[in-house]
Each structure stands twice: as structure tokens, then as C-alpha cells.
N, CA, C and O atoms as CSV, one atom per row, in Angstrom:
chain,resi,resn,atom,element,x,y,z
A,1,MET,N,N,0.846,-1.163,0.000
A,1,MET,CA,C,0.000,0.000,0.000
A,1,MET,C,C,0.898,1.233,0.000
A,1,MET,O,O,1.586,1.508,0.983
A,2,CYS,N,N,0.887,1.949,-1.070
A,2,CYS,CA,C,1.664,3.179,-1.200
A,2,CYS,C,C,0.713,4.361,-1.085
A,2,CYS,O,O,-0.169,4.539,-1.925
A,3,LEU,N,N,0.892,5.160,-0.056
A,3,LEU,CA,C,0.002,6.285,0.195
A,3,LEU,C,C,0.506,7.597,-0.388
A,3,LEU,O,O,-0.273,8.529,-0.589
A,4,LEU,N,N,1.793,7.675,-0.658
A,4,LEU,CA,C,2.398,8.919,-1.126
A,4,LEU,C,C,2.403,8.985,-2.644
A,4,LEU,O,O,2.559,7.968,-3.319
A,5,ASP,N,N,2.233,10.188,-3.176
A,5,ASP,CA,C,2.237,10.388,-4.624
A,5,ASP,C,C,3.628,10.677,-5.166
A,5,ASP,O,O,3.992,10.187,-6.236
A,6,ALA,N,N,4.407,11.466,-4.440
A,6,ALA,CA,C,5.706,11.883,-4.967
A,6,ALA,C,C,6.586,12.433,-3.859
A,6,ALA,O,O,6.112,12.866,-2.809
A,7,VAL,N,N,7.876,12.402,-4.129
A,7,VAL,CA,C,8.859,13.082,-3.292
A,7,VAL,C,C,9.046,14.470,-3.890
A,7,VAL,O,O,9.378,14.598,-5.068
A,8,LYS,N,N,8.836,15.502,-3.091
A,8,LYS,CA,C,9.016,16.875,-3.572
A,8,LYS,C,C,10.478,17.285,-3.502
A,8,LYS,O,O,11.003,17.900,-4.430
A,9,GLU,N,N,11.130,16.943,-2.404
A,9,GLU,CA,C,12.554,17.228,-2.240
A,9,GLU,C,C,13.095,16.377,-1.099
A,9,GLU,O,O,12.351,15.917,-0.233
A,10,TRP,N,N,14.411,16.179,-1.121
A,10,TRP,CA,C,15.036,15.421,-0.050
A,10,TRP,C,C,16.500,15.806,0.055
A,10,TRP,O,O,17.103,16.307,-0.894
A,11,SER,N,N,17.055,15.560,1.232
A,11,SER,CA,C,18.476,15.748,1.507
A,11,SER,C,C,18.901,14.597,2.402
A,11,SER,O,O,18.097,13.711,2.691
A,12,ASP,N,N,20.133,14.596,2.839
A,12,ASP,CA,C,20.589,13.541,3.746
A,12,ASP,C,C,19.846,13.570,5.078
A,12,ASP,O,O,19.783,12.556,5.773
A,13,SER,N,N,19.285,14.721,5.436
A,13,SER,CA,C,18.650,14.832,6.750
A,13,SER,C,C,17.125,14.946,6.724
A,13,SER,O,O,16.491,14.855,7.776
A,14,ALA,N,N,16.520,15.144,5.547
A,14,ALA,CA,C,15.072,15.363,5.538
A,14,ALA,C,C,14.454,14.980,4.197
A,14,ALA,O,O,15.143,14.836,3.188
A,15,ILE,N,N,13.129,14.821,4.222
A,15,ILE,CA,C,12.367,14.524,3.013
A,15,ILE,C,C,11.021,15.240,3.095
A,15,ILE,O,O,10.438,15.388,4.169
A,16,ALA,N,N,10.547,15.678,1.934
A,16,ALA,CA,C,9.217,16.272,1.811
A,16,ALA,C,C,8.490,15.544,0.687
A,16,ALA,O,O,9.003,15.427,-0.425
A,17,CYS,N,N,7.298,15.060,0.988
A,17,CYS,CA,C,6.496,14.308,0.015
A,17,CYS,C,C,5.114,14.939,-0.094
A,17,CYS,O,O,4.733,15.782,0.717
A,18,ARG,N,N,4.376,14.514,-1.108
A,18,ARG,CA,C,2.986,14.948,-1.233
A,18,ARG,C,C,2.102,13.722,-1.381
A,18,ARG,O,O,2.530,12.678,-1.873
A,19,ALA,N,N,0.866,13.873,-0.948
A,19,ALA,CA,C,-0.082,12.760,-1.004
A,19,ALA,C,C,-1.487,13.286,-1.261
A,19,ALA,O,O,-1.867,14.360,-0.794
A,20,SER,N,N,-2.241,12.505,-2.012
A,20,SER,CA,C,-3.657,12.819,-2.224
A,20,SER,C,C,-4.545,11.615,-1.912
A,20,SER,O,O,-5.765,11.688,-2.054
A,21,SER,N,N,-3.937,10.512,-1.489
A,21,SER,CA,C,-4.697,9.281,-1.233
A,21,SER,C,C,-5.676,9.414,-0.074
A,21,SER,O,O,-6.570,8.580,0.074
A,22,HIS,N,N,-5.524,10.444,0.746
A,22,HIS,CA,C,-6.464,10.649,1.859
A,22,HIS,C,C,-7.876,10.952,1.363
A,22,HIS,O,O,-8.841,10.791,2.109
A,23,THR,N,N,-8.002,11.390,0.105
A,23,THR,CA,C,-9.323,11.697,-0.456
A,23,THR,C,C,-9.958,10.499,-1.156
A,23,THR,O,O,-11.121,10.563,-1.556
A,24,ASP,N,N,-9.218,9.425,-1.306
A,24,ASP,CA,C,-9.696,8.242,-2.031
A,24,ASP,C,C,-10.659,7.437,-1.149
A,24,ASP,O,O,-10.268,6.979,-0.076
A,25,PRO,N,N,-11.900,7.260,-1.585
A,25,PRO,CA,C,-12.849,6.463,-0.794
A,25,PRO,C,C,-12.388,5.020,-0.579
A,25,PRO,O,O,-12.842,4.357,0.354
A,26,ALA,N,N,-11.487,4.531,-1.436
A,26,ALA,CA,C,-10.986,3.160,-1.304
A,26,ALA,C,C,-9.693,3.085,-0.492
A,26,ALA,O,O,-9.062,2.029,-0.452
A,27,ASN,N,N,-9.288,4.167,0.146
A,27,ASN,CA,C,-8.076,4.152,0.969
A,27,ASN,C,C,-8.205,3.027,2.000
A,27,ASN,O,O,-9.174,3.001,2.758
A,28,PRO,N,N,-7.241,2.097,2.040
A,28,PRO,CA,C,-7.363,0.935,2.931
A,28,PRO,C,C,-7.311,1.267,4.425
A,28,PRO,O,O,-7.630,0.415,5.254
A,29,LEU,N,N,-6.922,2.470,4.771
A,29,LEU,CA,C,-6.871,2.852,6.181
A,29,LEU,C,C,-8.188,3.443,6.685
A,29,LEU,O,O,-8.338,3.698,7.880
A,30,ARG,N,N,-9.119,3.657,5.797
A,30,ARG,CA,C,-10.413,4.220,6.207
A,30,ARG,C,C,-11.196,3.227,7.065
A,30,ARG,O,O,-11.147,2.015,6.851
A,31,ALA,N,N,-11.905,3.769,8.025
A,31,ALA,CA,C,-12.819,2.980,8.860
A,31,ALA,C,C,-14.161,3.691,8.844
A,31,ALA,O,O,-14.246,4.877,9.159
A,32,GLU,N,N,-15.202,2.971,8.480
A,32,GLU,CA,C,-16.549,3.523,8.389
A,32,GLU,C,C,-16.579,4.784,7.524
A,32,GLU,O,O,-17.274,5.753,7.827
A,33,GLY,N,N,-15.797,4.739,6.429
A,33,GLY,CA,C,-15.788,5.843,5.479
A,33,GLY,C,C,-14.951,7.039,5.874
A,33,GLY,O,O,-14.909,8.031,5.146
A,34,ARG,N,N,-14.283,6.965,7.015
A,34,ARG,CA,C,-13.492,8.097,7.510
A,34,ARG,C,C,-12.028,7.713,7.629
A,34,ARG,O,O,-11.692,6.548,7.842
A,35,LEU,N,N,-11.164,8.707,7.489
A,35,LEU,CA,C,-9.730,8.512,7.679
A,35,LEU,C,C,-9.302,9.391,8.844
A,35,LEU,O,O,-9.109,10.598,8.692
A,36,GLY,N,N,-9.157,8.770,10.008
A,36,GLY,CA,C,-8.772,9.509,11.205
A,36,GLY,C,C,-7.375,10.094,11.089
A,36,GLY,O,O,-6.524,9.559,10.378
A,37,ALA,N,N,-7.146,11.188,11.788
A,37,ALA,CA,C,-5.870,11.894,11.712
A,37,ALA,C,C,-4.688,11.035,12.142
A,37,ALA,O,O,-3.589,11.208,11.615
A,38,ALA,N,N,-4.877,10.123,13.074
A,38,ALA,CA,C,-3.766,9.274,13.528
A,38,ALA,C,C,-3.186,8.439,12.396
A,38,ALA,O,O,-2.034,8.009,12.469
A,39,ASN,N,N,-3.973,8.205,11.347
A,39,ASN,CA,C,-3.451,7.480,10.189
A,39,ASN,C,C,-2.355,8.260,9.477
A,39,ASN,O,O,-1.610,7.695,8.676
A,40,GLY,N,N,-2.254,9.529,9.756
A,40,GLY,CA,C,-1.170,10.329,9.197
A,40,GLY,C,C,0.198,9.825,9.615
A,40,GLY,O,O,1.191,10.095,8.939
A,41,ILE,N,N,0.262,9.096,10.722
A,41,ILE,CA,C,1.535,8.508,11.151
A,41,ILE,C,C,2.034,7.526,10.103
A,41,ILE,O,O,3.239,7.443,9.866
A,42,GLU,N,N,1.134,6.782,9.472
A,42,GLU,CA,C,1.533,5.857,8.407
A,42,GLU,C,C,2.063,6.617,7.195
A,42,GLU,O,O,3.011,6.168,6.552
A,43,TYR,N,N,1.470,7.746,6.881
A,43,TYR,CA,C,1.988,8.572,5.788
A,43,TYR,C,C,3.426,8.995,6.096
A,43,TYR,O,O,4.303,8.919,5.235
A,44,ALA,N,N,3.655,9.439,7.326
A,44,ALA,CA,C,4.999,9.851,7.731
A,44,ALA,C,C,5.969,8.675,7.713
A,44,ALA,O,O,7.118,8.824,7.298
A,45,ALA,N,N,5.509,7.504,8.163
A,45,ALA,CA,C,6.372,6.315,8.165
A,45,ALA,C,C,6.789,5.949,6.746
A,45,ALA,O,O,7.927,5.536,6.524
A,46,GLN,N,N,5.883,6.095,5.790
A,46,GLN,CA,C,6.247,5.806,4.405
A,46,GLN,C,C,7.269,6.815,3.889
A,46,GLN,O,O,8.162,6.450,3.124
A,47,ALA,N,N,7.151,8.070,4.296
A,47,ALA,CA,C,8.155,9.066,3.912
A,47,ALA,C,C,9.516,8.711,4.506
A,47,ALA,O,O,10.540,8.859,3.839
A,48,MET,N,N,9.533,8.245,5.752
A,48,MET,CA,C,10.789,7.833,6.388
A,48,MET,C,C,11.417,6.663,5.642
A,48,MET,O,O,12.632,6.627,5.448
A,49,ALA,N,N,10.595,5.708,5.225
A,49,ALA,CA,C,11.105,4.549,4.483
A,49,ALA,C,C,11.705,4.980,3.148
A,49,ALA,O,O,12.769,4.499,2.759
A,50,ILE,N,N,11.032,5.874,2.454
A,50,ILE,CA,C,11.570,6.377,1.189
A,50,ILE,C,C,12.872,7.119,1.440
A,50,ILE,O,O,13.831,6.972,0.683
A,51,HIS,N,N,12.907,7.915,2.499
A,51,HIS,CA,C,14.127,8.653,2.829
A,51,HIS,C,C,15.293,7.699,3.057
A,51,HIS,O,O,16.395,7.926,2.556
A,52,GLY,N,N,15.050,6.637,3.810
A,52,GLY,CA,C,16.105,5.651,4.051
A,52,GLY,C,C,16.625,5.042,2.768
A,52,GLY,O,O,17.832,4.856,2.610
A,53,ALA,N,N,15.724,4.728,1.847
A,53,ALA,CA,C,16.138,4.149,0.563
A,53,ALA,C,C,16.926,5.156,-0.263
A,53,ALA,O,O,17.907,4.790,-0.912
A,54,LEU,N,N,16.515,6.407,-0.249
A,54,LEU,CA,C,17.213,7.424,-1.037
A,54,LEU,C,C,18.623,7.689,-0.520
A,54,LEU,O,O,19.562,7.805,-1.308
A,55,ILE,N,N,18.777,7.785,0.796
A,55,ILE,CA,C,20.119,8.064,1.310
A,55,ILE,C,C,21.023,6.841,1.240
A,55,ILE,O,O,22.246,6.981,1.251
A,56,ALA,N,N,20.442,5.639,1.167
A,56,ALA,CA,C,21.254,4.421,1.029
A,56,ALA,C,C,21.869,4.332,-0.360
A,56,ALA,O,O,22.957,3.780,-0.520
A,57,GLY,N,N,21.188,4.866,-1.360
A,57,GLY,CA,C,21.717,4.849,-2.721
A,57,GLY,C,C,21.291,3.628,-3.505
A,57,GLY,O,O,20.718,2.685,-2.959
A,58,ASP,N,N,21.580,3.661,-4.794
A,58,ASP,CA,C,21.163,2.604,-5.716
A,58,ASP,C,C,21.862,1.274,-5.484
A,58,ASP,O,O,21.292,0.221,-5.769
A,59,ASP,N,N,23.075,1.304,-4.976
A,59,ASP,CA,C,23.851,0.072,-4.838
A,59,ASP,C,C,23.563,-0.691,-3.549
A,59,ASP,O,O,23.971,-1.844,-3.409
A,60,ALA,N,N,22.871,-0.066,-2.615
A,60,ALA,CA,C,22.612,-0.708,-1.323
A,60,ALA,C,C,21.411,-1.649,-1.410
A,60,ALA,O,O,20.423,-1.364,-2.087
A,61,ALA,N,N,21.521,-2.763,-0.716
A,61,ALA,CA,C,20.391,-3.698,-0.633
A,61,ALA,C,C,19.297,-3.073,0.229
A,61,ALA,O,O,19.606,-2.411,1.220
A,62,PRO,N,N,18.036,-3.265,-0.123
A,62,PRO,CA,C,16.942,-2.719,0.693
A,62,PRO,C,C,16.984,-3.283,2.110
A,62,PRO,O,O,17.263,-4.464,2.314
A,63,ARG,N,N,16.704,-2.423,3.080
A,63,ARG,CA,C,16.681,-2.837,4.476
A,63,ARG,C,C,15.281,-2.633,5.021
A,63,ARG,O,O,14.663,-1.588,4.815
A,64,GLN,N,N,14.796,-3.636,5.713
A,64,GLN,CA,C,13.466,-3.537,6.296
A,64,GLN,C,C,13.547,-2.771,7.604
A,64,GLN,O,O,14.371,-3.084,8.463
A,65,GLY,N,N,12.698,-1.775,7.755
A,65,GLY,CA,C,12.671,-0.990,8.971
A,65,GLY,C,C,11.378,-1.221,9.734
A,65,GLY,O,O,10.353,-1.581,9.154
A,66,TYR,N,N,11.439,-1.012,11.031
A,66,TYR,CA,C,10.272,-1.160,11.897
A,66,TYR,C,C,10.078,0.126,12.678
A,66,TYR,O,O,11.018,0.648,13.278
A,67,LEU,N,N,8.873,0.626,12.667
A,67,LEU,CA,C,8.529,1.773,13.482
A,67,LEU,C,C,8.350,1.245,14.903
A,67,LEU,O,O,7.379,0.543,15.186
A,68,THR,N,N,9.272,1.574,15.787
A,68,THR,CA,C,9.240,0.992,17.130
A,68,THR,C,C,8.500,1.847,18.148
A,68,THR,O,O,7.998,1.326,19.144
A,69,SER,N,N,8.428,3.146,17.911
A,69,SER,CA,C,7.652,3.994,18.817
A,69,SER,C,C,7.351,5.323,18.148
A,69,SER,O,O,8.083,5.784,17.272
A,70,VAL,N,N,6.260,5.921,18.581
A,70,VAL,CA,C,5.958,7.305,18.227
A,70,VAL,C,C,5.723,8.045,19.536
A,70,VAL,O,O,5.096,7.526,20.460
A,71,ARG,N,N,6.236,9.261,19.595
A,71,ARG,CA,C,6.134,10.042,20.830
A,71,ARG,C,C,5.799,11.487,20.514
A,71,ARG,O,O,5.972,11.966,19.393
A,72,SER,N,N,5.326,12.147,21.521
A,72,SER,CA,C,4.997,13.573,21.416
A,72,SER,C,C,4.121,13.863,20.204
A,72,SER,O,O,4.303,14.869,19.519
A,73,VAL,N,N,3.168,12.970,19.946
A,73,VAL,CA,C,2.273,13.153,18.801
A,73,VAL,C,C,1.157,14.122,19.189
A,73,VAL,O,O,0.487,13.950,20.207
A,74,SER,N,N,0.978,15.126,18.364
A,74,SER,CA,C,-0.119,16.080,18.532
A,74,SER,C,C,-0.992,16.024,17.293
A,74,SER,O,O,-0.521,16.241,16.177
A,75,LEU,N,N,-2.261,15.731,17.496
A,75,LEU,CA,C,-3.241,15.727,16.412
A,75,LEU,C,C,-4.005,17.044,16.486
A,75,LEU,O,O,-4.629,17.349,17.502
A,76,HIS,N,N,-3.955,17.820,15.411
A,76,HIS,CA,C,-4.612,19.124,15.397
A,76,HIS,C,C,-5.946,19.100,14.658
A,76,HIS,O,O,-6.656,20.105,14.618
A,77,VAL,N,N,-6.284,17.955,14.074
A,77,VAL,CA,C,-7.576,17.745,13.409
A,77,VAL,C,C,-8.058,16.348,13.786
A,77,VAL,O,O,-7.281,15.529,14.277
A,78,ALA,N,N,-9.327,16.082,13.558
A,78,ALA,CA,C,-9.879,14.760,13.866
A,78,ALA,C,C,-9.741,13.794,12.702
A,78,ALA,O,O,-9.584,12.589,12.903
A,79,ARG,N,N,-9.799,14.322,11.480
A,79,ARG,CA,C,-9.767,13.447,10.316
A,79,ARG,C,C,-9.042,14.111,9.156
A,79,ARG,O,O,-8.844,15.325,9.120
A,80,LEU,N,N,-8.647,13.246,8.191
A,80,LEU,CA,C,-7.905,13.708,7.018
A,80,LEU,C,C,-8.732,13.667,5.741
A,80,LEU,O,O,-8.471,14.437,4.816
A,81,ASP,N,N,-9.717,12.790,5.671
A,81,ASP,CA,C,-10.444,12.554,4.420
A,81,ASP,C,C,-11.297,13.730,3.965
A,81,ASP,O,O,-11.694,13.780,2.801
A,82,ASP,N,N,-11.585,14.661,4.837
A,82,ASP,CA,C,-12.429,15.793,4.453
A,82,ASP,C,C,-11.624,17.005,3.981
A,82,ASP,O,O,-12.178,18.090,3.805
A,83,LEU,N,N,-10.324,16.822,3.777
A,83,LEU,CA,C,-9.459,17.900,3.303
A,83,LEU,C,C,-9.238,17.756,1.800
A,83,LEU,O,O,-8.683,16.749,1.362
A,84,PRO,N,N,-9.655,18.732,1.003
A,84,PRO,CA,C,-9.459,18.627,-0.447
A,84,PRO,C,C,-8.000,18.896,-0.827
A,84,PRO,O,O,-7.282,19.594,-0.110
A,85,GLY,N,N,-7.578,18.345,-1.944
A,85,GLY,CA,C,-6.227,18.614,-2.426
A,85,GLY,C,C,-5.175,17.756,-1.755
A,85,GLY,O,O,-5.467,16.686,-1.220
A,86,GLU,N,N,-3.947,18.244,-1.792
A,86,GLU,CA,C,-2.801,17.441,-1.351
A,86,GLU,C,C,-2.417,17.697,0.099
A,86,GLU,O,O,-2.639,18.772,0.656
A,87,LEU,N,N,-1.831,16.660,0.681
A,87,LEU,CA,C,-1.187,16.766,1.988
A,87,LEU,C,C,0.309,16.897,1.761
A,87,LEU,O,O,0.856,16.308,0.829
A,88,ASP,N,N,0.966,17.666,2.608
A,88,ASP,CA,C,2.427,17.744,2.616
A,88,ASP,C,C,2.918,16.903,3.778
A,88,ASP,O,O,2.468,17.068,4.912
A,89,VAL,N,N,3.847,15.996,3.490
A,89,VAL,CA,C,4.373,15.062,4.481
A,89,VAL,C,C,5.864,15.335,4.627
A,89,VAL,O,O,6.610,15.257,3.651
A,90,HIS,N,N,6.298,15.655,5.838
A,90,HIS,CA,C,7.697,15.980,6.090
A,90,HIS,C,C,8.260,15.056,7.163
A,90,HIS,O,O,7.577,14.719,8.130
A,91,ALA,N,N,9.498,14.656,6.983
A,91,ALA,CA,C,10.211,13.884,8.005
A,91,ALA,C,C,11.651,14.373,8.033
A,91,ALA,O,O,12.287,14.537,6.992
A,92,GLU,N,N,12.152,14.600,9.236
A,92,GLU,CA,C,13.525,15.066,9.415
A,92,GLU,C,C,14.249,14.124,10.364
A,92,GLU,O,O,13.775,13.836,11.463
A,93,ARG,N,N,15.394,13.654,9.924
A,93,ARG,CA,C,16.209,12.762,10.750
A,93,ARG,C,C,16.907,13.598,11.820
A,93,ARG,O,O,17.702,14.484,11.506
A,94,LEU,N,N,16.605,13.311,13.082
A,94,LEU,CA,C,17.189,14.056,14.189
A,94,LEU,C,C,18.500,13.452,14.663
A,94,LEU,O,O,19.446,14.168,14.990
A,95,SER,N,N,18.546,12.124,14.696
A,95,SER,CA,C,19.752,11.428,15.144
A,95,SER,C,C,19.665,9.981,14.702
A,95,SER,O,O,18.632,9.526,14.211
A,96,GLY,N,N,20.758,9.267,14.882
A,96,GLY,CA,C,20.726,7.850,14.555
A,96,GLY,C,C,22.081,7.302,14.190
A,96,GLY,O,O,23.080,8.018,14.111
A,97,ASP,N,N,22.077,5.997,13.969
A,97,ASP,CA,C,23.272,5.292,13.522
A,97,ASP,C,C,22.847,4.329,12.422
A,97,ASP,O,O,21.813,4.533,11.785
A,98,ALA,N,N,23.627,3.292,12.197
A,98,ALA,CA,C,23.336,2.365,11.100
A,98,ALA,C,C,22.035,1.582,11.308
A,98,ALA,O,O,21.437,1.124,10.335
A,99,ASN,N,N,21.588,1.421,12.559
A,99,ASN,CA,C,20.403,0.601,12.821
A,99,ASN,C,C,19.261,1.294,13.556
A,99,ASN,O,O,18.143,0.779,13.563
A,100,ASN,N,N,19.507,2.427,14.162
A,100,ASN,CA,C,18.476,3.131,14.929
A,100,ASN,C,C,18.400,4.579,14.466
A,100,ASN,O,O,19.419,5.264,14.378
A,101,ILE,N,N,17.190,5.041,14.172
A,101,ILE,CA,C,17.017,6.396,13.660
A,101,ILE,C,C,15.852,7.057,14.389
A,101,ILE,O,O,14.822,6.427,14.629
A,102,LEU,N,N,16.021,8.320,14.737
A,102,LEU,CA,C,14.951,9.114,15.328
A,102,LEU,C,C,14.558,10.199,14.331
A,102,LEU,O,O,15.397,10.987,13.894
A,103,TYR,N,N,13.282,10.233,13.978
A,103,TYR,CA,C,12.746,11.226,13.046
A,103,TYR,C,C,11.743,12.128,13.758
A,103,TYR,O,O,11.070,11.720,14.704
A,104,GLN,N,N,11.668,13.349,13.282
A,104,GLN,CA,C,10.579,14.255,13.613
A,104,GLN,C,C,9.722,14.337,12.355
A,104,GLN,O,O,10.261,14.427,11.251
A,105,PHE,N,N,8.400,14.308,12.499
A,105,PHE,CA,C,7.548,14.307,11.313
A,105,PHE,C,C,6.373,15.261,11.483
A,105,PHE,O,O,6.009,15.646,12.594
A,106,SER,N,N,5.792,15.631,10.342
A,106,SER,CA,C,4.575,16.444,10.358
A,106,SER,C,C,3.805,16.239,9.062
A,106,SER,O,O,4.380,15.923,8.020
A,107,LEU,N,N,2.508,16.422,9.147
A,107,LEU,CA,C,1.624,16.460,7.982
A,107,LEU,C,C,0.935,17.810,8.009
A,107,LEU,O,O,0.504,18.284,9.061
A,108,SER,N,N,0.838,18.423,6.838
A,108,SER,CA,C,0.155,19.705,6.764
A,108,SER,C,C,-0.703,19.767,5.511
A,108,SER,O,O,-0.525,18.995,4.569
A,109,HIS,N,N,-1.623,20.694,5.527
A,109,HIS,CA,C,-2.540,20.903,4.401
A,109,HIS,C,C,-2.729,22.404,4.247
A,109,HIS,O,O,-3.174,23.081,5.174
A,110,ALA,N,N,-2.389,22.917,3.074
A,110,ALA,CA,C,-2.542,24.349,2.789
A,110,ALA,C,C,-1.873,25.202,3.870
A,110,ALA,O,O,-2.413,26.231,4.278
A,111,GLY,N,N,-0.699,24.771,4.328
A,111,GLY,CA,C,0.059,25.518,5.316
A,111,GLY,C,C,-0.353,25.301,6.762
A,111,GLY,O,O,0.267,25.866,7.664
A,112,ARG,N,N,-1.373,24.506,7.007
A,112,ARG,CA,C,-1.859,24.238,8.368
A,112,ARG,C,C,-1.337,22.893,8.845
A,112,ARG,O,O,-1.502,21.884,8.160
A,113,CYS,N,N,-0.707,22.873,10.014
A,113,CYS,CA,C,-0.205,21.617,10.575
A,113,CYS,C,C,-1.381,20.774,11.059
A,113,CYS,O,O,-2.212,21.231,11.845
A,114,LEU,N,N,-1.435,19.526,10.571
A,114,LEU,CA,C,-2.507,18.599,10.934
A,114,LEU,C,C,-2.103,17.683,12.073
A,114,LEU,O,O,-2.898,17.394,12.967
A,115,LEU,N,N,-0.851,17.227,12.031
A,115,LEU,CA,C,-0.310,16.396,13.096
A,115,LEU,C,C,1.199,16.465,13.054
A,115,LEU,O,O,1.792,16.775,12.020
A,116,GLU,N,N,1.815,16.174,14.186
A,116,GLU,CA,C,3.270,16.213,14.293
A,116,GLU,C,C,3.701,15.303,15.426
A,116,GLU,O,O,2.923,15.000,16.331
A,117,GLY,N,N,4.948,14.875,15.366
A,117,GLY,CA,C,5.470,14.018,16.411
A,117,GLY,C,C,6.867,13.536,16.085
A,117,GLY,O,O,7.519,14.038,15.168
A,118,ARG,N,N,7.315,12.557,16.847
A,118,ARG,CA,C,8.617,11.928,16.631
A,118,ARG,C,C,8.411,10.431,16.515
A,118,ARG,O,O,7.484,9.869,17.098
A,119,ALA,N,N,9.287,9.794,15.755
A,119,ALA,CA,C,9.190,8.344,15.559
A,119,ALA,C,C,10.578,7.728,15.599
A,119,ALA,O,O,11.534,8.278,15.053
A,120,ALA,N,N,10.672,6.582,16.253
A,120,ALA,CA,C,11.915,5.814,16.273
A,120,ALA,C,C,11.776,4.654,15.301
A,120,ALA,O,O,10.759,3.960,15.280
A,121,VAL,N,N,12.811,4.455,14.498
A,121,VAL,CA,C,12.838,3.389,13.499
A,121,VAL,C,C,14.044,2.507,13.778
A,121,VAL,O,O,15.145,3.002,14.020
A,122,VAL,N,N,13.830,1.200,13.744
A,122,VAL,CA,C,14.922,0.233,13.868
A,122,VAL,C,C,15.039,-0.498,12.541
A,122,VAL,O,O,14.050,-1.005,12.011
A,123,LEU,N,N,16.248,-0.549,12.012
A,123,LEU,CA,C,16.533,-1.302,10.798
A,123,LEU,C,C,17.167,-2.625,11.184
A,123,LEU,O,O,17.905,-2.699,12.167
A,124,ASP,N,N,16.888,-3.660,10.427
A,124,ASP,CA,C,17.467,-4.982,10.685
A,124,ASP,C,C,17.325,-5.378,12.152
A,124,ASP,O,O,18.319,-5.638,12.830
A,125,ALA,N,N,16.103,-5.421,12.632
A,125,ALA,CA,C,15.841,-5.729,14.038
A,125,ALA,C,C,16.437,-7.064,14.457
A,125,ALA,O,O,16.801,-7.233,15.621
A,126,SER,N,N,16.546,-8.015,13.540
A,126,SER,CA,C,17.114,-9.319,13.888
A,126,SER,C,C,18.578,-9.210,14.288
A,126,SER,O,O,19.082,-10.064,15.018
A,127,ALA,N,N,19.265,-8.177,13.823
A,127,ALA,CA,C,20.675,-8.000,14.155
A,127,ALA,C,C,20.873,-7.472,15.569
A,127,ALA,O,O,21.992,-7.478,16.081
A,128,LEU,N,N,19.801,-7.015,16.204
A,128,LEU,CA,C,19.919,-6.462,17.547
A,128,LEU,C,C,20.052,-7.545,18.612
A,128,LEU,O,O,20.465,-7.272,19.739
A,129,GLY,N,N,19.700,-8.771,18.248
A,129,GLY,CA,C,19.886,-9.915,19.125
A,129,GLY,C,C,18.942,-9.968,20.230
A,129,GLY,O,O,18.995,-10.889,21.045
């Protein structure tokens, strides 16, 4: 399930994406026809995954990542499906090493912040023993 439409820009430390799938009645995250704002965390997680692949480069083997925690999440709206047009999805790498990464993320619409928080990602969890 790919929720993002495109990468707008990226660097070694951050990524900005756009999405319109929140308006799709067939969005698999909808419940009873609605897409709650907390589902925006999945949009951010997909941006983080794309960011990891982009900074790894073409020659690197894909690495499976796991979202291990989200913290300091603030939801500023109740739902996403009633917003026309595109969502802006941002993720910024705050710290990390080869296997553990801390991101700050946000979703916005027409310049208004919809949700924000931090997420910890573990890559190659089996290597942690």
C-alpha cells in the first residue's frame, strides 16, 4: 500500500512528500468511510522509508525498517479525508546510527499543521539480538 504520490525534495537529513490518497474512498486505512488523523503517522512512516532508501543509494540492498515507537504526537484535526487537495508530508532525521534512527515528522494541508510528532525506526531488528 503506497500512500504517497511523490517526493518533492530530499536531503541527507530530511524529506518532503505529497499525497492525495487521503481523499480516495478506497483508501485501505479508512474505517466507516473516515480517515482519522492518527493514520497520518503511516503517511509519515512511508516518507521515512523512502528517505532511508534514497540516502542508502542505488547500490545498497533494501533494508526492512520497523517503526518501534511514536512520541509527542499532537493531532490538530480529527480526520484527514475531508481535506481537499494534497497533503504535505515531512520527516527530518534528528539522530541515529546504522540501525536506529529518530525522526521528527509532520503532515500539513494548505500551510496548516494537521499532526506532528517523533518516531523511532529500527533497521534490521534481527541484528539487535
